[in-house]
N, C-alpha and C positions, 0 to 999 in steps of 0.2 A: 745344240752340236746336230747337223743334219746327214748322217751317215745314208748311202744306200743300201745297207745291208741288213739287216732282224738290228735291232737293238733294245732298249727299253731303260726308262727314267728312273734311277738312284739316287739315293741322297747323296749328294756330290760329298767327295774329301779329296783336302790335297794330295797329290801324287806325294811318297816316301822317294829321297834320290834313289832309296836301289829298285826301285819302282822306273820314276824316268831313265834310270841307267840302262834298263830292261828293255823298256819300251823303245828308247832310242837306238841301241844296238840291234833291236829287230828292222828297224824303219831303213837303218844304214846297212843291213843285211839285204835290203828288198830292193835296196836305190843301187848295189852293187850288181845283186839279180840281173835287173831290169837293161843296165849297160851290158851287159852278156848277151842278152838273146836281142839276134840283132833276127828282123824276117828275111825269109829267102827272096832271094833280089827276083825278078823278074826283065822277061828282056822289051828292050824298046822304052823305055819309062822314062814321061816328061818330066821337067822340069822348073823350078823356080815359077815366075809370073808368067811364058807360057804355057808351061803345065796347068797352072790355077785357070789362064783363059780357054785352054781346051774344056779345062772339065766344067766350067762357069756354062761354054756353049751346049754342048751333050744333057745337060741338066736343066738346062733352057728347053731343049729340043724334044725332053723327054716330057717335060710339064712338072719337073721336080728338084724337089731341094735337096742342099748339101750341106754337111760345115767343113772346113777346112780345118783338120786335128793334126799332131806332130809334128818333129819338130821343126817344117816351114812356116806353118801355123802362129809359131812362139818366134821366129826369126821377123815377122813380119811385124813385129810390133818395136820397131828402131827405125825412126826416120831418117835416117844418115844411111840407112844397108842400101847397097848400092844392088843393080841389078843384076852381077856378075854374082855378089855374094850369094842370093837368092836360090841362083842356079848352082851354087856347091851343094845341095841339099840333094840327098840320093832319090826322092823320089817326091809325089803330090798323092797327099793323103788327102780323102773326103770321104767321112761318113754320112750315109746317106740317110735322109730323116721317112721315105716314103718307100713302103713295100713295092707300089707300082714299077718303082724302077730296077729293070732287068738288063743289063751287061749283056752284049750279044759275044761277049766272051771275059775271061773270069778278071782279067786287065783290060778292060776296052778304052780303046786309042790312048796307052801305056798310064791309065792313071789306077793308082792304089785304092780301087773302090770299099768300104766296109759297109757292107751292105746288113738290113735290119730282120732278123727273126724271130721266131717263137717258138721254143721245144718244151713240150712236158718232162719233166727231170723229178729227180729225188733228191731233196739238198738236206745233210746232214745240219741238224741244230741238237741243242744241248738237251730236250726231249725226245728225240730219236732221227727220225726222216721225216720231210714233209715235202707233199707231194706238190707240184703247182704247175704252171706254163709261166715262165723264163724269157724275157726278152732281153735280147743282144744283139751285137755287132761283131759280125768275123769279116775277114777279106777274102780273098782268090787261094788263098794259100790255108784255109780254113783258121788262122792265126783270130783265135776270140778276144776281145777287148776289153781290160778292165774296170769299163764304165759305157754307159748304153744313154742316148740324149730320145726325144722326141718333142716334136711339136704339141704346145700345151692346146691349141683350142682344137678343138675333135672337129669340126665338121669342114671349116675351110683355112686353114691357114693363114695368118697374119703377114707371113712371106712368101714375094713370088719367087715363082721359077727360079733357081741359079745357085750356085755355090755363095756361101757366106761365110765370114771371117769374124771369130768371136772374140769377146773383150778379154782382157788383161784376168780381169778377175773367173770368167770360164776358165781360162785354157788354167791357172792356178789351181782351180777344183776337178779339172780333170787328171793335169800329175799326181795330185792327193789322193784321188782315186785308184791311179795306177799301181801308187806307192801299197794303200791300203789292200789293195787287195791280191800282193806275193804277200798277204802276212799270215802267221796262222795263230789268231786271236785267242784260240786255246791252252793256248799255250803261254798266253801273256797274261799275268795274274792283274793284270789291273783292264780297266775301261777307256779308250779314249777320251782323256777330259777336252772339254770346250776353249779353256786356255791353251794347249797343245794344240791343237787341230789349229786355231788363231795363228799362233807363232810359226808352225809349219805354212798356213797360208800368206803368213806377210814373206815367210823367207824364200816362198814358191814367187809371187809376185816382180819381185828384184830385180828378178829375170827378165822381168818386158818392161819397155817405155811405155809412152802416153799415148804415142801415134802412131800411124805406119808411113811410110816413104810420100812422098805425093803423087808419083807413077802408079800407086795402088788406091791413095784414094782415088785417080781419077779416072781408073778403069772400073771400078766395086764402087760406084757409088750407092747409097745408100743398102750395101751388100755388108756396112761394115756394124756389126752388134756392140758398138761403144759409144757412150758420152765422151767427145764432142760432136761425133759423126750420123747419130742416129738421137732424134729429138722425140721420136715416138714409144713412151715407157712401154707400151704392150707389144712392140716389137722389140726391143731389149731383152724382155723376159718370155719369150716365144719358145725359144728352145729350151728346153728344162735337161738336168743333166743327172743321173744317179751314178754309183758306184755299184760294183760286185764285191761280194766278197769270195776269198778263196773258196771258200763250201761251195760256191754257187759254179765258180769258173770248172771245180773239177766236176758237178754235176752235169754243165755244159759239156765238158770234155766226154766223158765218159764215155 
């Protein structure tokens, strides 16, 4: 199992029915909470394919890279999706990979930019508090994501400047980390077993198709990080994703 917050290996044991019920209850509570959490809106937000193009052009002008996230990134993975259907999503969310990217205003050109930050925090653990530099992403309304991402290559990214569309697998991981970041695991008397983790991912992946509409493929050639659109495996694995725990989020927001 790969989680973005602290965990350790123990002898794996099958979950009892009571434990499974408890864990599923917490997951359902987290999903219900997520549905209620609506980010504050901002004026003049761009939408759909037009908004994606605006974000892509600005990233290229600034020599920076970004990943499309949020509901629009999920809606893109349906080859029958129409332009007007994409435009129904409330905004364009972009997770920026480069700290050099500095918008001239909070929501420059109507895009919801999620910028990378590093903050020294004290995180509560089972043994007390751990002080560390924590990486995270937040937008102009200071909302912190339950996950973070960064380029794997340290000196020069394998990705050229621009906006990238992540794979369905990447998006399923993103949603999984969002769910886990809302759960207080200290109140759940079980660890997240690999089997349960895999089943959750499989369920999330069912929300996505295997291809994007032709108009997205045409406009974002070599900017879709999924097979069969990208053959270079190093580019497919360039953007690494990691989840944040509830305690990490609490420390960042403190």
